[in-house]
C-alpha positions as CSV (number, residue, x, y, z in Angstrom):
1,M,-0.1,0.0,-0.1
2,T,1.3,3.4,-1.0
3,R,1.8,5.7,2.0
4,I,2.2,9.5,1.1
5,K,2.7,12.7,2.9
6,A,3.3,16.4,2.1
7,K,5.3,18.7,4.1
8,L,4.5,22.6,3.3
9,R,6.5,25.6,4.4
10,A,5.9,29.3,3.9
11,L,7.7,32.4,5.0
12,V,5.7,35.4,6.2
13,H,7.7,38.6,5.9
14,S,7.0,41.6,7.8
15,T,5.3,43.3,4.9
16,E,2.7,40.3,4.5
17,S,-0.3,39.3,6.5
18,E,0.1,36.1,8.4
19,E,-3.5,35.4,8.2
20,K,-3.5,35.4,4.5
21,V,-0.5,33.2,4.2
22,M,-2.4,30.8,6.6
23,R,-5.4,31.0,4.4
24,A,-3.4,30.1,1.4
25,L,-2.1,27.0,3.3
26,E,-5.6,26.1,4.1
27,N,-6.6,26.5,0.4
28,L,-4.0,23.9,-0.3
29,G,-6.0,21.4,2.0
30,V,-4.1,22.0,5.2
31,P,-6.3,22.1,8.4
32,K,-5.6,25.2,10.3
33,E,-4.9,23.1,13.6
34,N,-2.0,21.2,11.5
35,I,-0.1,24.6,11.0
36,R,2.9,25.2,13.1
37,R,4.3,28.7,13.7
38,E,7.8,29.7,14.6
39,E,9.2,33.4,14.8
40,T,12.8,34.1,13.7
41,K,14.9,37.0,12.2
42,G,16.0,37.5,8.6
43,H,19.6,38.5,7.6
44,F,18.9,42.2,8.4
45,N,17.3,41.4,11.6
46,N,13.9,41.7,10.1
47,P,11.0,39.6,11.7
48,I,10.1,36.3,9.7
49,V,7.3,34.1,10.6
50,I,7.7,30.5,9.4
51,L,4.5,28.4,8.9
52,E,4.9,24.7,8.5
53,A,2.3,22.0,8.2
54,E,2.2,18.4,7.2
55,I,-0.9,16.3,5.6
56,Q,-0.9,12.8,4.8
57,G,-3.0,10.1,3.2
58,K,-5.9,11.0,1.0
59,E,-5.3,14.7,1.5
60,A,-1.6,14.5,0.5
61,L,-2.6,12.5,-2.7
62,E,-5.4,14.8,-3.6
63,L,-3.0,17.7,-3.4
64,L,-0.3,15.9,-5.4
65,R,-2.9,15.0,-8.0
66,S,-3.9,18.8,-8.2
67,I,-0.3,19.9,-8.7
68,V,0.9,17.3,-11.2
69,S,-2.4,17.6,-13.2
70,K,-1.6,21.5,-13.6
71,E,-0.1,22.6,-17.0
72,G,3.3,23.9,-16.4
73,T,4.2,21.8,-13.5
74,S,7.8,20.6,-13.8
75,L,8.5,17.1,-12.7
76,A,12.1,17.8,-13.0
77,N,12.5,17.7,-9.1
78,L,11.7,14.0,-8.6
79,E,14.4,12.4,-6.3
80,G,13.4,8.7,-5.6
81,K,10.7,8.8,-3.1
82,R,10.5,12.6,-3.2
83,F,9.0,15.2,-5.2
84,Y,9.8,19.0,-4.6
85,V,7.5,21.7,-5.9
86,R,6.7,25.4,-5.0
87,V,3.4,27.0,-5.7
88,D,2.6,30.8,-5.8
89,K,1.7,32.1,-2.2
90,V,-0.7,34.8,-3.6
91,E,-2.5,32.6,-6.0
92,A,-2.8,29.9,-3.4
93,Y,-4.5,32.7,-1.1
94,L,-6.9,33.3,-4.1
95,G,-7.9,29.8,-4.3
96,R,-5.9,29.0,-7.2
97,L,-3.0,26.3,-7.6
98,V,-0.2,27.8,-9.7
99,P,3.3,26.1,-9.8
100,S,6.1,28.7,-9.5
101,S,9.8,28.7,-9.5
102,R,10.3,32.3,-8.3
103,G,8.8,35.1,-6.2
104,E,7.0,34.3,-3.0
105,T,6.0,30.7,-3.0
106,I,5.1,27.8,-0.7
107,R,7.5,25.0,-0.7
108,I,6.0,21.4,-0.8
109,V,7.8,18.3,-0.4
110,F,6.0,15.1,-1.2
111,Y,7.3,11.7,0.4
112,S,6.3,8.3,-0.2
113,N,7.2,4.9,0.7
114,E,7.5,4.0,-3.0
115,E,9.2,5.7,-6.0
116,I,7.2,9.0,-6.3
117,E,7.4,8.8,-10.0
118,K,5.4,5.6,-10.0
119,V,2.9,7.3,-7.4
120,I,2.4,10.3,-9.9
121,K,1.7,7.9,-12.7
122,N,-1.0,6.2,-10.7
123,V,-2.7,9.5,-9.7
124,L,-3.0,10.9,-13.3
């Protein structure tokens, strides 16, 4: 049986709304109670909040399906049992799933007990 989980991570800079970034994570299928919050400082001592969450099973599989079925999703970041992808933070807040490699993104890492390429082929 295939087991899969997804770890999501987003940075909230002092110029951004933490609530909006939380909403972006929720729009990706993360229950609010799964979101962990950590405060840190940036290179110039500016405040940064790190929001991290983990989903697994059906929720992670559904997110994976949604991402890989999007036009423009690069599958270049497949590494054995892992798949790395970034989605646009603002678009996620607006309820849209848009893969992105630049700008403000939410980093997602999918982990599986099987080769991730095989899992992706099965969900498409």
